[in-house]
C-alpha positions as CSV (number, residue, x, y, z in Angstrom):
1,M,-8.4,-7.7,-5.3
2,S,-4.8,-7.2,-4.4
3,A,-3.9,-3.5,-3.8
4,A,-1.6,-1.9,-6.4
5,F,2.1,-2.4,-5.7
6,K,4.1,0.8,-5.7
7,D,7.5,-0.5,-6.9
8,H,10.2,2.0,-6.1
9,F,13.0,-0.4,-5.4
10,S,13.2,-3.3,-7.9
11,G,15.4,-1.3,-10.2
12,H,18.2,-1.1,-7.6
13,A,17.6,-4.2,-5.4
14,A,21.3,-5.1,-5.4
15,D,22.2,-1.5,-4.3
16,Y,19.5,-1.7,-1.6
17,R,21.1,-4.8,-0.1
18,A,24.6,-3.3,-0.4
19,F,24.0,0.2,1.0
20,R,21.0,0.0,3.4
21,P,21.7,-0.5,7.1
22,T,20.8,-3.5,9.2
23,Y,18.9,-3.2,12.5
24,P,20.2,-3.2,16.1
25,P,19.9,-6.5,18.0
26,E,17.9,-4.6,20.7
27,L,15.0,-4.2,18.3
28,F,14.6,-7.9,17.9
29,A,15.0,-8.6,21.5
30,F,12.2,-6.2,22.3
31,L,9.9,-7.7,19.6
32,A,10.5,-11.2,21.0
33,S,9.8,-9.9,24.5
34,V,6.3,-8.6,23.6
35,A,5.3,-11.4,21.2
36,P,2.9,-14.1,22.7
37,G,5.1,-16.9,21.4
38,H,8.1,-17.5,19.2
39,D,7.0,-20.0,16.6
40,L,6.4,-17.8,13.6
41,A,7.2,-14.3,12.5
42,W,6.0,-12.7,9.3
43,D,8.4,-10.0,8.0
44,C,6.3,-8.1,5.4
45,G,8.0,-5.9,2.9
46,T,11.3,-7.7,3.7
47,G,13.3,-6.1,0.9
48,S,16.5,-8.0,0.9
49,G,16.0,-9.5,4.3
50,Q,17.7,-7.0,6.6
51,A,15.1,-7.7,9.4
52,A,14.2,-11.3,8.5
53,V,17.6,-12.8,9.2
54,P,18.0,-11.4,12.8
55,L,14.3,-12.3,13.5
56,A,15.4,-15.9,13.0
57,D,17.5,-15.7,16.2
58,Y,14.3,-15.4,18.2
59,F,11.6,-17.3,16.2
60,T,11.5,-20.9,15.0
61,R,10.4,-19.8,11.6
62,V,10.3,-16.6,9.6
63,C,8.1,-16.0,6.6
64,A,9.6,-13.0,4.7
65,T,7.5,-11.6,1.9
66,D,8.0,-8.8,-0.6
67,A,6.1,-7.8,-3.7
68,S,9.4,-7.3,-5.6
69,A,10.9,-10.5,-7.1
70,E,14.2,-8.5,-7.6
71,Q,14.4,-7.8,-3.9
72,I,13.7,-11.4,-2.9
73,A,16.4,-12.5,-5.4
74,N,18.9,-10.4,-3.5
75,A,17.8,-11.4,0.0
76,G,20.3,-13.0,2.4
77,P,19.6,-16.7,2.8
78,H,19.0,-18.3,6.2
79,P,17.8,-21.9,7.0
80,K,14.9,-20.6,9.2
81,V,13.8,-17.9,6.7
82,E,11.4,-18.6,3.9
83,Y,11.3,-15.9,1.2
84,V,8.2,-15.5,-0.8
85,V,7.2,-13.0,-3.5
86,A,3.8,-11.7,-2.3
87,T,2.0,-8.4,-1.8
88,A,1.3,-7.1,1.7
89,D,-2.4,-8.0,1.4
90,R,-1.8,-11.6,0.0
91,C,0.3,-13.4,2.6
92,P,0.7,-17.1,1.9
93,L,0.4,-18.0,5.6
94,P,-2.7,-19.7,7.0
95,D,-5.1,-18.1,9.4
96,H,-4.1,-17.2,13.0
97,C,-0.6,-18.6,12.9
98,A,1.9,-15.7,13.4
99,D,3.1,-14.5,16.7
100,L,4.6,-11.3,15.2
101,V,4.1,-9.2,12.1
102,L,7.0,-6.9,11.4
103,V,7.1,-4.2,8.7
104,A,10.5,-2.5,8.6
105,Q,10.8,0.7,6.6
106,A,7.8,-0.3,4.4
107,L,4.5,0.5,6.0
108,H,4.2,3.9,4.3
109,W,4.0,2.1,0.9
110,F,1.1,-0.2,1.8
111,D,-2.7,0.1,1.3
112,H,-3.3,0.2,5.0
113,D,-6.9,-1.1,5.0
114,C,-6.0,-4.1,2.9
115,F,-2.8,-4.9,4.8
116,Y,-4.4,-4.6,8.2
117,A,-7.2,-6.9,7.2
118,E,-4.5,-9.5,6.3
119,V,-2.7,-8.8,9.6
120,R,-5.9,-9.7,11.5
121,R,-6.3,-12.9,9.5
122,V,-2.7,-14.1,9.9
123,C,-2.0,-13.1,13.5
124,R,-2.9,-15.4,16.3
125,P,-5.0,-13.9,19.1
126,G,-2.8,-11.5,21.1
127,G,-0.2,-11.4,18.4
128,I,1.9,-8.3,17.8
129,I,2.2,-6.0,14.8
130,A,5.3,-3.7,14.8
131,A,6.3,-1.2,12.2
132,S,9.7,0.5,12.2
133,C,11.2,3.4,10.2
134,Y,14.4,5.2,10.4
135,N,15.0,8.9,9.5
136,T,17.2,11.9,10.2
137,P,20.6,10.5,9.0
138,S,23.7,12.0,10.6
139,V,27.4,11.5,10.2
140,N,29.3,14.3,12.0
141,D,29.5,18.1,12.3
142,A,31.4,18.4,9.0
143,V,29.2,16.2,6.8
144,D,25.8,16.9,8.3
145,P,25.4,20.5,6.9
146,V,26.0,19.2,3.4
147,L,23.6,16.4,4.1
148,R,20.9,18.8,5.2
149,R,21.4,20.8,2.0
150,W,21.1,17.6,0.0
151,E,17.9,16.7,1.8
152,D,16.4,20.2,1.0
153,F,17.3,19.8,-2.6
154,I,15.9,16.3,-3.1
155,G,12.9,16.8,-0.8
156,P,10.4,17.8,-3.6
157,Y,11.0,14.4,-5.2
158,W,9.7,12.4,-2.3
159,T,6.3,10.9,-2.7
160,P,3.6,12.0,-0.2
161,E,4.1,8.9,1.8
162,R,7.4,10.2,3.0
163,A,5.7,12.5,5.5
164,W,4.8,9.5,7.6
165,V,8.5,8.5,7.8
166,D,9.5,12.1,8.7
167,A,7.0,11.9,11.5
168,G,8.5,8.7,12.8
169,Y,5.2,6.8,12.0
170,T,3.4,8.8,14.7
171,T,0.8,10.0,12.2
172,I,0.4,6.9,10.1
173,P,-2.9,4.9,10.3
174,F,-2.4,2.2,13.0
175,P,-5.7,0.8,14.4
176,F,-4.3,-1.4,17.1
177,P,-4.1,-1.0,20.9
178,S,-0.7,0.4,21.5
179,V,2.2,-1.5,22.9
180,P,4.9,0.9,24.3
181,A,8.1,0.7,22.4
182,P,11.5,2.3,23.1
183,R,13.3,4.3,20.5
184,F,16.4,2.8,18.9
185,E,19.3,3.9,16.7
186,V,20.5,2.4,13.5
187,S,24.1,2.8,12.6
188,L,26.4,1.8,9.7
189,E,30.1,2.0,9.2
190,T,30.5,3.4,5.7
191,T,33.1,4.9,3.3
192,L,32.3,8.0,1.2
193,E,31.5,5.8,-1.8
194,Q,29.2,3.6,0.2
195,F,27.5,6.7,1.8
196,L,26.8,8.2,-1.7
197,G,25.6,4.7,-2.7
198,Y,23.1,4.8,0.1
199,L,21.8,8.3,-0.9
200,G,21.4,6.9,-4.4
201,T,19.0,4.3,-3.1
202,W,16.5,6.9,-2.0
203,S,13.2,6.8,-3.9
204,A,13.4,10.6,-4.3
205,T,16.8,10.2,-5.9
206,K,15.4,7.7,-8.4
207,Q,12.5,10.0,-9.1
208,Y,14.8,12.9,-9.9
209,R,16.9,10.7,-12.3
210,K,13.7,9.5,-14.0
211,K,12.4,13.0,-14.5
212,H,15.6,14.8,-15.4
213,G,17.9,12.1,-16.8
214,T,20.8,13.2,-14.7
215,D,22.3,12.3,-11.3
216,P,21.3,14.7,-8.6
217,L,24.2,13.7,-6.4
218,E,26.8,15.0,-8.9
219,P,26.6,18.7,-7.8
220,F,27.0,17.6,-4.2
221,A,29.8,15.1,-4.6
222,G,32.6,17.6,-4.2
223,D,31.1,19.1,-1.1
224,F,30.6,15.7,0.4
225,A,34.1,14.7,-0.4
226,A,35.6,17.9,1.2
227,A,33.6,17.4,4.3
228,W,34.3,13.6,4.6
229,G,38.1,13.8,4.3
230,P,39.9,10.7,2.9
231,A,37.3,8.9,0.9
232,S,38.3,5.5,2.2
233,T,38.1,6.6,5.9
234,P,35.1,4.8,7.5
235,R,32.6,7.0,9.3
236,T,29.5,6.1,11.3
237,L,26.2,6.9,9.7
238,R,23.4,7.0,12.2
239,W,19.6,7.2,12.0
240,E,16.8,7.5,14.6
241,L,14.8,4.3,14.6
242,A,11.1,4.7,15.6
243,V,8.9,1.6,16.3
244,R,5.1,1.6,16.4
245,A,3.8,-1.6,18.0
246,G,0.3,-2.9,18.7
247,Q,-1.7,-5.9,19.8
248,V,-3.9,-7.8,17.3
249,G,-7.1,-9.3,18.4
């Protein structure tokens, strides 16, 4: 039986596409360098395709799956990417066909035993599984103290899975022989409005709104605005990007 799908994102799929960052080209070059071939990549938990589209620069075909139909509906189209609504343990691909399985910012939501069984089924011998997550957002010396206060405030509304992200996936179950991976950085040029939009996509923010019926960002908006300066001024938002990679079979 398919594992239960914890849907924290369908309600704001359009915001997720608008405000979440894309990934550095170096990540995909690394993944292509360790994969045994470049015929097929499976991007599991694709969201709105932030990783699927750049994977197509290196792989002949990309199958991008997500359990959320809303996320798939908001995904960026690409002629080499096939988007499919599917849970992590019910991939539509045949046995032993994928050179790479990538999970970008989603592994902490999965039933790991069920997903890893599907990875072993779908991957070709010697295939690569890689999971990435980004954390510790930073803007500059003025904005970051407000951001740290915001994180402390919203922290109790994260689900327990968040601890794996905070640890850079170093503690998440991962039963595959390790493939050494460098650390990367994710960055995004953003205005104040877009920055607050990104904070609004956090599942903890959504949980707060659901519980209290109010916007938790409102008490912080003035402090963020004062620290940011002119609201339309673009600033660079950065995150650390951790990658856990392993060999399958």
